[in-house]
C-alpha positions as CSV (number, residue, x, y, z in Angstrom):
1,M,1.8,8.9,27.5
2,Q,4.0,7.0,25.4
3,E,3.0,6.7,21.7
4,K,2.0,3.0,21.0
5,Q,4.2,1.8,18.1
6,P,3.4,-1.5,16.4
7,S,6.1,-3.7,16.8
8,R,9.5,-3.8,14.8
9,L,8.4,-7.0,12.8
10,I,4.9,-5.7,12.2
11,R,6.5,-2.3,10.9
12,F,9.1,-4.2,8.9
13,G,6.5,-6.3,7.3
14,F,4.4,-3.4,6.5
15,G,7.0,-1.5,5.1
16,L,8.4,-4.8,2.9
17,T,5.0,-5.5,1.9
18,L,4.0,-1.9,0.7
19,F,7.8,-2.0,-1.4
20,L,6.9,-5.4,-2.7
21,S,4.0,-4.4,-4.0
22,A,4.9,-1.1,-5.7
23,L,7.6,-3.1,-7.1
24,T,5.8,-5.8,-8.3
25,G,2.8,-3.3,-9.6
26,F,5.5,-1.6,-11.7
27,A,7.0,-4.5,-12.9
28,Q,3.8,-5.6,-14.6
29,M,4.2,-2.4,-16.8
30,P,7.2,-3.4,-19.4
31,I,9.7,-0.7,-18.0
32,F,11.9,-2.8,-16.4
33,K,12.7,-4.7,-19.6
34,R,12.4,-2.1,-21.7
35,Y,15.1,0.1,-19.7
36,Y,17.1,-3.0,-19.3
37,I,16.9,-2.9,-15.6
38,A,15.6,-6.6,-15.5
39,D,19.3,-7.4,-17.3
40,L,21.1,-6.6,-14.4
41,P,22.2,-9.8,-12.4
42,G,19.6,-11.0,-10.1
43,L,16.9,-8.8,-11.7
44,G,15.3,-10.7,-14.0
45,W,12.4,-12.1,-12.5
46,L,11.3,-8.3,-13.0
47,A,10.5,-8.8,-16.8
48,Q,8.3,-12.1,-15.9
49,F,5.0,-10.7,-16.1
50,Y,3.2,-13.9,-14.2
51,V,6.2,-13.8,-11.4
52,T,5.6,-10.2,-10.8
53,Y,1.4,-10.9,-11.3
54,K,1.5,-13.6,-8.8
55,L,4.0,-11.8,-6.3
56,H,1.5,-8.8,-6.3
57,Y,-1.1,-10.8,-5.4
58,I,0.6,-12.3,-2.6
59,S,1.9,-9.0,-1.5
60,A,-1.7,-7.8,-1.6
61,I,-3.2,-10.7,0.6
62,V,-0.2,-10.1,3.3
63,F,-0.8,-6.1,3.0
64,I,-4.4,-6.8,3.6
65,A,-4.0,-9.0,6.4
66,L,-1.5,-6.5,8.2
67,A,-3.8,-3.7,7.7
68,A,-6.7,-5.6,9.1
69,Y,-4.6,-6.5,12.2
70,L,-3.3,-2.9,12.9
71,V,-6.7,-1.4,12.3
72,T,-8.1,-3.9,14.6
73,G,-5.8,-3.4,17.3
74,Y,-6.3,0.2,17.1
75,L,-9.8,-0.1,17.6
76,L,-9.9,-2.7,20.1
77,A,-6.7,-1.4,22.4
78,H,-5.2,1.8,21.4
79,R,-8.2,4.1,20.4
80,R,-8.0,5.9,23.8
81,Q,-4.1,6.2,23.8
82,V,-3.5,7.5,20.4
83,H,-5.5,9.3,17.6
84,I,-4.8,9.4,13.8
85,T,-2.9,12.6,12.6
86,A,-3.9,14.4,9.6
87,F,-0.9,12.6,7.6
88,G,-2.3,9.2,9.0
89,Y,-6.0,10.1,7.8
90,A,-4.5,11.2,4.3
91,R,-2.6,8.0,3.8
92,S,-5.2,5.9,5.0
93,A,-7.6,7.2,2.9
94,M,-5.3,6.6,0.0
95,L,-4.6,2.9,0.9
96,L,-8.2,2.4,1.0
97,F,-8.6,3.8,-2.5
98,I,-6.0,1.8,-3.7
99,L,-7.0,-1.4,-2.0
100,A,-10.7,-0.7,-3.8
101,S,-9.4,-0.1,-7.2
102,G,-7.2,-3.4,-6.7
103,L,-10.2,-5.3,-5.6
104,L,-11.9,-4.1,-9.0
105,L,-9.1,-4.9,-10.8
106,V,-8.9,-8.2,-9.2
107,Y,-12.8,-8.9,-10.1
108,R,-11.7,-7.9,-13.8
109,N,-9.5,-10.8,-14.2
110,L,-11.9,-13.1,-13.0
111,P,-13.2,-15.5,-15.7
112,G,-16.0,-14.2,-17.3
113,Y,-16.4,-10.8,-15.7
114,R,-15.4,-8.0,-18.0
115,F,-15.5,-4.1,-17.7
116,P,-15.8,-1.5,-20.5
117,P,-12.4,-0.8,-22.0
118,L,-12.8,2.8,-20.6
119,V,-13.6,2.0,-17.2
120,V,-10.5,-0.8,-17.4
121,V,-8.1,2.2,-18.3
122,A,-9.4,4.5,-15.5
123,L,-9.4,1.6,-12.9
124,D,-5.5,1.1,-14.1
125,F,-4.3,4.7,-14.0
126,S,-6.6,5.6,-10.6
127,H,-4.8,2.7,-9.0
128,L,-1.1,3.7,-10.5
129,G,-1.8,7.5,-9.9
130,M,-2.8,6.9,-6.2
131,V,-0.1,4.5,-5.5
132,V,2.4,7.4,-6.7
133,L,0.5,9.8,-4.7
134,F,0.5,7.5,-1.4
135,L,4.4,7.2,-2.1
136,A,4.8,10.8,-2.7
137,T,2.9,11.6,0.6
138,S,4.5,9.0,2.7
139,L,8.1,10.3,1.6
140,A,6.7,13.9,3.0
141,A,5.7,12.3,6.0
142,V,9.0,11.0,6.7
143,I,10.8,14.2,5.6
144,L,8.6,16.2,7.8
145,R,8.5,13.5,10.3
146,R,4.7,13.4,10.5
147,P,3.6,10.1,12.3
148,W,0.4,8.1,11.3
149,V,-0.5,8.7,14.8
150,A,0.0,10.8,18.0
151,P,-0.8,10.2,22.0
152,V,-3.9,11.6,23.6
153,N,-3.2,14.6,26.0
154,I,-5.3,13.7,29.0
155,G,-7.5,17.3,28.5
156,G,-7.9,16.0,24.6
157,R,-6.5,15.5,21.7
158,Q,-3.2,16.8,20.8
């Protein structure tokens, strides 16, 4: 049985969204200005906090929409055709943690809502650390050719 892949447009959008989310997330730290990357032609916007802040939120919204589409499609149509691999479960758990910590950081940014400073630092570092771990795991999955899902054999799981 052939493995059911999302369309190229969905895969491209998912990859672009993850790239934009990571780029704008790192840009909210002053590293692009500090190391003169923002001085390169066309990259000056990476040093503008509110631009990267808004783009990070927009990419997060698109990411949530694409993830909901893919999860719904899997649960409704493809659950019997493919199963999630170990690398797929690991990356899914990391993305869920990134999403949860990101939502708590959004909540923290709302007017009138405050977390203790230690909680904010823990949220920031855990969000950033999980992103780095996700990127490393995704790179390993590409190198080792470990997909998110694999086809189900007639006699059971592969």
